[in-house]
N, C-alpha and C positions, 0 to 999 in steps of 0.2 A: 504493500500500500504506500510506503514512503512517508508514513506519519512521523513527525518529529515530536509528537506529544511526550513520549516517554523521556526523550532526551532533554526537553525543556523542563519537565517536572523534576527530573533528577538534578539538573543544573540549579534550579531555584529551590530545591529541597521541599517540594510541595507534595504531601501525601494525596492519594486519590480521594480520600474522604474529605479533606480540606478543599481541594479543587472542586469536587462535586458540590459541596455546600455553597461555595461561592458562585458557581455558574449555574446551579440548579439542575444538575444531572446526577443520577445515582452513582455511587462508587462502583457498583457492579457493572453498569453500562460503560463507565469510563475505563474500567479494567479491560473490557473487551476491545474498546477503541485503542487503548494503550498497547495491547498485544497484537493489534492488527486483525482481530477476528471479525470486526465489523467497522463500518464507516459511520461517522456521526451524520445526523441530518443537517441540513443547511443552517438552521437556527442554532443548533448546538455547536456546530463548527465555528460559527461567528462568535458565539459567547466565549468559547475556549480561546479563540484567536485574540479577541479583545483583551482577555485577561493577560495574555502574554505579550500584548502590544505588537501583534503581527497580523497578517491576513490569514483567512481560512485557506486560501490557495497556497500560501507559503507553508503553512503548518500541515495541511493534509493533501497537497497536490502530489501528483505522481512524479517520481524521480525522472528526470530527463525531459519533462515538459517545459516549454518556454512560455 
């Protein structure tokens, strides 16, 4: 999937539960996104990206896309 979510979470030392509480997504769902088992919906991707001050495309875009 090319998600950078786990990388950013670890860099900022943000646990799944904390991030989930802030952006309004369950820790279980974030865990699946984190591991690349599913992709977030558009609104969830935007909320997560805003928290990390990036774009959804940058955070969840496919590697190699321009």
